[in-house]
N, C-alpha and C positions, 0 to 999 in steps of 0.2 A: 364726795362724789367718787370715792375710790371706786375702782370694777376690781373683780378677783382675776379678770380673764384680759391677757396683753390685746387681742385683737380688739375689745369692746372699748379698750384704752383708746386704741387707734381710731376706733368709727367715733368716741365721742370728739377726738380733737378736729376729726375731718366736720363730724357738723359743726361744732365752735366755730370753726374758719368759715364756713359758709351763714352762719347765721352773721359772724361778725363783717361780713361783707353784705348780706342782704340789708345791714341797719345801719350801714357805714354813713348814709346820710340822715340820722335819724337826730331829730333836733336835741332829745335828751342825754347830757352828758353824761346822768348818771347811771345808764341802762349799760351804754359803752365800758364804762369804768368796771362795773361788775362783772360785761363778758370778759374785758383782759384779767381781772381777778382768776375768773374761771380757767381761763387759759392758762396761767402759768401754775396754780394747782394743778393742772393735768400735766402740764411739761415735766413738773419736779414728780410727781409718779411715775411716769414711764421713763425716765432718765433712773430713779431708785431702782425700777422692776428690772429693768433691762441689763444694767451694768452689774457683774460679780458680788454680790455680800459681801461686806466686808468681817463678816463672822466666816464663811467660806473661807476665805483668803488666812483666816486665822487659823483655821484648823489645817489646812495643808496650804502651802506656798506652792507645791506642783500639781494642782490638779489633774486627773486623767485627763487624756488629750481626745479619748473616745467619748468621753461621758460629756464635757463641754461642749468639742465639735458636734455631738448630737443634740444638744440644745439650743447650740445658737442656730443650728438647722431649721429644727422646729419653728425659732422665730423668723427667721429668714423666710419660710414656706408661710408662715403668718402675714408677715409682712407681705409677700406678691401675691399673697391672696386676697388684700385689700387695697393693692396698689391699682386703681382701675383709673380710666379715663377721666372720669368727672371729677377726682382730685388735681389733674392739669400737670401730673408728673412732680409737684413737690415732693423734696425731699427733706424734710426738718432735720435741723442740726444734729437731734436725740438720735435718729433713724437711722441720720450718716454715723454715727457712731455706734450702731449694731452692726450696720453692716459692714466696717473697718473693723471691728472685733472678729466678726465672721471670717472675713476676707485672711487676717492676721491667722488663725487657726488652719485654714485650707491650705495658705500658702506654706505653712510649716511642716505640712502634710506634702506638699507638690516636692519640696525643695528638700524634705529629709535624705541625707546621705546615707542614714543605713537603713532604709527602706529594703525590703525585699524584692527580690526578683518577681516578675508578674507569675501569676499561679502558684507560686508557694503557699500564700496566705490567703485564699479567696475572699475572706471574710473582712481583708484590710482592701483588695480588689475593689469590690463590691460597693465598698463604704466612698473609696477615691473616686469611680464612675459617678456614684449618687450628688458629688461633692462637686464634681463639674457639670454635671446636669443642672444643678443647681444656680449655678453660677451663671451659667450658659441661657436659663431663662431669667435670671434676676438680669443680666445684658440687654436681653432681646426687650424686655418689659421697659427698662430704663431707656432704650433707644427707640422704642415705636412709641413712648410718649412725648420722648424730644421731639422727635420727629413732627409729630401731630403740633406741639406747642411751637414750635419754631414758625408754625406758618400763622400762628396771631401776632398778634402787635402787643407787647408786654412793655408798659410805659414806668410801673412801679420798680422801684429802685431795689427794694426790700426784697423781690425775689429776684437781684443779681448773683446773691451768696449763693441760696439754695441752688440755682442753676449751675455754679462752677464746683459745690459740692459733689453733684451728680454728675459732673463730667471728670472730675475725679475720679470717682468711684468707676466709671466706664473704663478709664484708663488703666487704673487699676488691676481692673476685673480682665483687662486684656492684657497684660502683662503676664499675670497668674496664669494665664489660659494657653498662653507661648508655651511657658515653661512646662506645664501640665504636658502639651500636644507634644514638645519634643521628648521628655521621656515614653509618653506612648509611641509616640515615632518609632525609638529605639527595640522597647520592646516589642511591638508589630515585627519586627525584621528579624529580632532574635527568635521568637516562636516560630516566624517562616523557616529560617533558615536551620537552628540548631533542633528545634524540636522534631522535624522531618529526620535530620543525620541520627538523633540519638533512638528514636521509634526506630527504624530501620535497623541498626546496626545492634539494638538487643534483641537476643534471641528469644527471650522470655517474654517480652512483648511482639514482635514478628511472631511467634508462633501461640500466639493467643488471638483467638478473632474475637472475643467477647471485647466489647468496649470499640470495634470497629464500625465505619458504616461501610454500608454499599459496597460505595466504589473504591472501598478501601483494599475487599476480597481479590484473590488472582480468580480471575472467570477462566470455567473449564475450560469454554473454547473460544479460545482468543485466535481465531485462524492459524493453530497448531503451533501455537508459538511458545515458548516458556513465560507463564503468567508473573508477573513481579509485584511488588506491594508499593504499590503507584497512587498517590503521593506519600503515604505514610504518616498521615496524620491520626490521633486518637482523636475519638468526639470531644475531650475536655480541648483540646487546643485547637479544635474548630471553635467550640463555643465560644472558646477567650478571643480568638482570631476575630470571632463575628460582634463582641462585644466592644473590642478596642475599634471597629472598625466602624463600627454604628457612633460610638462617639466623636471620631475624629472628624467624619462627616457633618455630625450635625455641628460641630463646633467651627465647622467653617473651612477643617482642612483635609477635604477630598483628595484635591489634588498630590497632596503629601502622599496620602494614605492611599493611592492608586498606584503612585509613583514605586514605594517600594513594594508593593506586590506584583507587578509587572516585572520590576527590575530581579527578583526572588525567583518569581516562578517561571520565568525565561533562563534564567541560569538552571532551575532543577531540570526542566525540560530539555535543553542543550545537553543538560550531562546524563539525562536519561539516553538521549541520543547515541551520546559517542559511548555509553556503554553495551550499546548494539552494533557498533563498528560504523556508526553512519558519517561521514567526513563532508564538510562544505566542499561543492568543487564548482568553480565557474563554466560556462558553458567551453570555453577556450581549453581549459583540463579535460573536459570531459572527450573533449574530439582530440585531443593528444593523446589519449591513453592507448594502450598496446589492447589489444581485445582480451587478451589472457587475465590481465588488471582489470578490468572494463568488466569480464564477467562476474567477478569476486564482488565489484560494487554495485549491482546489479543486483543479485543474489542478496545482499546486504541491505538496499533499497525495497527491494519488495518485504522483506521483514520487517522494517521499520514504518512503512506508509501502513501496513496491517497492524501493526502495533499500538500507530497513532491511532487510528480509525476507531479500532475494536477496545483499546484499553484507555491509551493516554489524554485523548479528548475527551471521551463520556467522563472520564475521572477529574479530570480538569475541570470542565462544565460543572458539574455536584460540586467540586470544593470551591468554586467562584459563586455560584449561588446560594454555599453556606455561608461562606464568609460575608458576604453583602446580600442576605436574606432582606426579608420584609420591603419595603419600598426602594429599597437600592438594585432592582433586578437589572435594571436598564443600567446601572453598573459594572453589575458581574457579565452581564452580555456583552458588552462593551469593552469590558479586560477580557473575556473571553477569546472575544473574536481576535483584539489586537493579540493577543499570546500565538495563539494557530496560526494565521493568516501567515505570518514570516517564516513560520517552518513549513506551511505548505507550497509557499511560494519557492522556498530551499529544495522539497521535494520535486515540485513541477518544473522547476528549472534544470535538472536532471535529465527529464525525461525530456525534456527541449534537446538538452546538449546529444541525447541517444539519436533522438531520431534525425538529429542533422550532423551525425557522424557518418565517417566512410562507410560505404554501403557494400554489404558481402552476403553471401547466402547462407553462412555458419550465422550470422546473428539475427535472423529472421524469428529462432524459436524465443530466443530475450527479449527480440521485441512484443513477440503475442505476450509471453509470458509479465511484461510490463502493463500492456494492452488490457490483458483478462484482468490483472489487479485495480487496474482503476477502473473499469466497467463495475467489477464486483465490488469493492470496497467502499466507492465515494457514495453512492445512495446511501448507506447507511448512516453518513455525517448528514445527513440533509437536516434530520429533528436537530441540532445542534446549535444552529446557526438561526438569528433572524433573518428576515426576508431579504433584507440587501446583500449580508453575506453571503446567503443561499445563493443568490443569483450570481455573485462575482465568482463563487468558488465553481459554479457551474460553467460559468464562462472561461476559465482558466484551464481546467478541467478537459472540456472539449476540446479548447485548444492544442492542449497536449494531446490528446487522441486522435484527433484528425490528423494530426500529422506524424504521429507513430502507424496511423493506420495507412496512409500514403506511404510512408517509408515502407512496411512492409508489405505492398502493394508490389512497391516496385522491386524490390529484393524479390518476390515469387515469380513476378512475371520477366524477371533479368535470367533466372533458368531459360528460359525459351532462346534467349541471345548464346547462353553459355554452349547449348546445344547445337546449337546451328553454327557454332565458330569453332567444334570442335572435326576440323579435318585432316588428322592426321593421316598420312600417306601409309603407315606402318603397319600392317594386318598383327593381330593377336596372335602369338605362335599358338598352335594347335586348336584352331577357331573356338578357343575359349571364350566365356564372358565376357565383354568387354568392360574397363574401367569405367568407363560412359554409364555404361546400361547398371553397372552396380550402384554408382554415385547418384544415380537419378532417382531410383527406386528404393533406395534406404533415404533420399532425403524426401522424395512424398511420403513413404510411408510415416516419418517423423512430422509432415508438413499435415497431414491427414487426421493425425493426432490432435490437429487444433482446429479439424473442419469446422465445426461449429461456429468458434470464432472466427475463423477466415470466411465464412460463409459471412457472419456479421461484417468482417472488414471489408470484405467487395460489395456490400450489398449499401455498405454507407457513406464509403470513400472511394468506391472507385472513378466516379463520373469528376471525382477531382482530380486523380493520379492520371485519367487519362490526357487531361490539358496539357499535365508536367511533362508526361511521357513522349518519347520520340517514335513510338512502337506502339500508337493504338490502335492501327487496322486489326489488331487480333480479336477484339471481339464482336467487330463488323464483319470481317470475312474470314468466315469460318471454313470455307470451301479450297482453301488451298491442298488440304491433304484430307483423306479419307479419314471419318470419324463415326466410331460407332458408340452410341450412349445407351446408359441403360432403359429407356423407353420410345426410345426413334422420336423424339418430340424435340427437338432445340427450342422451342419456346417456354418450355416447362424447365429449364436446366438454367441454374444460377450463374452469374459474371464467375464462380471460382471453379465449379464446375466446368465451364467451357474453356477454364485455361487449362485447366486439368486434361482435358480432353485432348487440347491442342500440343500440348506439352509431350505426350504419351504420340500421339502423330509424327511429331516432328522427331521423336526420338525413335521411332519406327524406319522413318524417312533416311535419319543418318544410318541405322544399322544397314540398310539396304544397300547404301552408298560404299560402306565401310567391307561386306559381304562381296563386294565386287573386287577388291583389292587382291584374293584368294584365285592363283590362279587355276587350282583343284576344285572345279564346282562341285563334287563331293564335301571337300571341306569346306566351302561355301555354305552348303546346305546343313552342315554339323556345325558352323556359326550362327544361323540363324536359328535351328532348335535352339542351343544352349542358352541365348539372347534370349528367344522368345520364352521356353520355357521357365529360367530365370524370372521373367517381366511376369508371367504367368501364375507363378507360386504366391511371390511379392504380393500380387493383388490378390489370389485367394486367400491369405494368411493376415489380412487386414482387410478387416469388418468396415473401416471409413474407406479407403480405396475402392473396395467392392462395390460398396451402396454408389457412389461416383461414377465408377466406369459400367457394373451392372450388367447382367447374364449375358445379354446378349454381345456383348465386347468379349466376353470369357470365351465363348461359343465361336466367336470367328475366330480367335486368337489361338481356339484349341484346334481349327480347322486347318489354320495356317502350317500348324508344327505337324500335321499327320501329311501335309503336301509337301512339307521339305523332307520329311521321313521317305516316301517314295520317292523323291528326286534324288535323294543320297544313293538308295537301294537300286536305282534303277544306273546311275552313274558308275558306281562301284561294283554290285555282287551280279547284274544281269550280264555284264560283259565277259564276269568270271563263269555264271554258267553257261555262257556260250560254248565254253571252252566244253562241257560237258554234253554237248550235242550230239545226237547219233547220226545224223545228216554226213554222207559222205563217205562213212566208217566201212562202207561194202561196195562191191562192184554188181554190176547189173544180174551177175550169177551169185550174188548174195554171200559172196567169198569175202573176210574181213581182211583189209587195206593195213597191214600191220604199221608200214611207214607213217600212214595218215594219223592212226590209233597211238604211236609211240609220239606223237607231233602233240596232239590232242593232252596226254599225261606231261609231257613236259611244256605245253603253253599255260597247264591252269597250275604247275608246281611254279614255276616262275610266279604268275601273276598272285599266287595265292602270298608265295616267298613275299613279293614286293608290297602288297594288301596289306600283309600284318605287318611289315616292316615299317609303313609308313603310319598306318592308321594307329597303331600302339605309340606312337609318340602324340597321336589328338586327345583333345582333354574333352574330354566329359562330364564335369565335377556333378551334377544331378545323379544322383545314386539309381533312381527310378528311369530314368531317362538311360543312362547305362546301360541297365539291366534291359530292359525295354528293346535298345538297338541289339542288342546281343543275341537276345531270346528271337527277334524278327531274322536276323542274319543265320544264324542255327536252325531255323525252321525252314530255311529257304536252302542254302547250301549243303547242308549235311545231309539231309532224306536223297537230293541228287547226286551227290558225291558217291554215296554206300550204292545207290543204283546202279551208277557209272561201273564203280569200281568191280560190284559183283557178277554184272554181266561179260564186262571185258578185260578182268584181271588173269582167266585164265589162257587169253589167249596169248598173252606175253611167255616166251620161256620161263620155265621158273630159273631163279637161282640169280645170276648174274642182272639178266636184264630184267626181271622182276625190280630187283635193288634200285637199277638206275633210273627206273620209270614212276615205279608207285612208293613217291617219299612218305604219304602220308597215308594213315589209316583215319578211318572216323572218328575215330575216338580224339587222336591228333587234332583234327579240325577243331573238333569241337573245343579241346584247350586254349588253340591258340587264338579262336574267336572271342573266350572268355579273357583274352591279354590286352584285347582291342579299347583304345580311349583310355587307356591309363598316363599317358603321356609319359611312359618310361622305352625309352629306342630299345627294341628286342631283336634279335635275328633267327629266323627257324632253324636255319643251316647250322648258327651256331648252338641253339640248343639241342639240336640232334645229335651233334658231336660228345 
């Protein structure tokens, strides 16, 4: 009854056993004896074919490992295919010997000290994984049959020995698996750590894009940041990591595999952040930093956040998905979320610290830079996380954005208080542009470069800010000062535009108060002209501010400047022109009254000299305004003086009398007028000497 195939022999054994059980109660003792004889023959044949032949041993006392393991593997595969629920999980002694022999060969490979590192001999790695997969299946099959069998009552004592043999096999397989998994753990860790380091440091590999996956290539547009070779694994390394991870998880070592992956990748990510210059700071640390240091940290934070969102996190997710592919997607998603969540919390904690730090005007622009980074970058990460993580991420970032937005509104609105509190009683020398005007307008110029962002901040966070602020009437009570908006319709103005208009109105009021500090009314008008012109030029030079203030406001401002100019002319030069009045210079008979004429020349000389002496120290820094003033003065004074001089100069006696009373020629007057508003004290008398 010999069979050429081992599987047929197993089937024959199983059929013989079933037949024996079926006819156990038969009356014919002869048939039972015959069945026992057939069973013995089958077992002898099975043992003879399963064990190595004596002739083979005689030829080679050290058979080839791969050949023996390969043959034993084939035998185990046939055994697994024949091990079904119908055979009740019995493991006959001869089968146990076959499995023991196979386990000897596997254990020898697993425990081999001379085994090469992973990936150096790919064929050996593949055979190793196949062996582990096979013994895993063997264990699973034995345990499943055992579990069902234990639910039934076993009364036959001859089965106890086979049960013990099966348990012994399971225990031994477990020991071998544990050794194999320990080896795989170490190789998994080495591949994650050393392969990345070696690949990144090898110029030949780093410079060759072939064999790299998409996530390894630097992106051409990564928020303007220098692209990096991240994470730095080749396709072969990722493939090996995937094979090891799959075997460890299938073998029940999911926790160990994930722990190694988490620890290694977290260290790699933190190392990458350190290279960008990002450091962990607690909330207290951030709030205690000097602003100069904090500015640098903010710039680093922005670079780091963008790099994480556009490079590190997408590539990290691709790596996790590649290593834990197939039916382990839920594992890769969880690992990725856990890896990146900690870093995101660190980054968002920094934002919280910034928002809670002491507020001052110069911080506004950095606050807005951070706000824009969160606004523009966070949406790009939505597709990286599963739903639960996305919701958590949005909640965290929205909280950070809200606090930052509230802080930005508070800082901008505090400009209003700064203007109100500037109550200095000392006028600016020469009627020059006041420092408050320069500061406010330059501040607003830079603020309006963030106009769109501030519009969004005010629209989304102003209601929250109103509750916190002590000065909330600014939005509701816009009637305290006169306002000239761009469309004469306050209902169409955004909260930010309304606040900007209010700041401008407050600045106007403050300047008007400061103008009254000058005792000279003419100088007061020069002061208002200087500051008004400066404000108007800044607004015209900034499309963003001009869009808010509008043409109506600019036209009104220009009209105000013309009025200040007229007031100045009236206060200064109209009085001087009074000296050139023809009235009263002749009597009823038409005869010229020389003493009155002499007094008119004398008064003109003294007044002009005083004006020149005084107003040459006044300051008009805007060249166009300075030129306009000089031209307008010349156009009024010089023609009048030339006419007066031409008509009455001959009345005076030539010589000494003429020199005494006629000190200026028209050209002199023009030259002296051109010296006005330079901020340099001069004297016409000294110049004539």
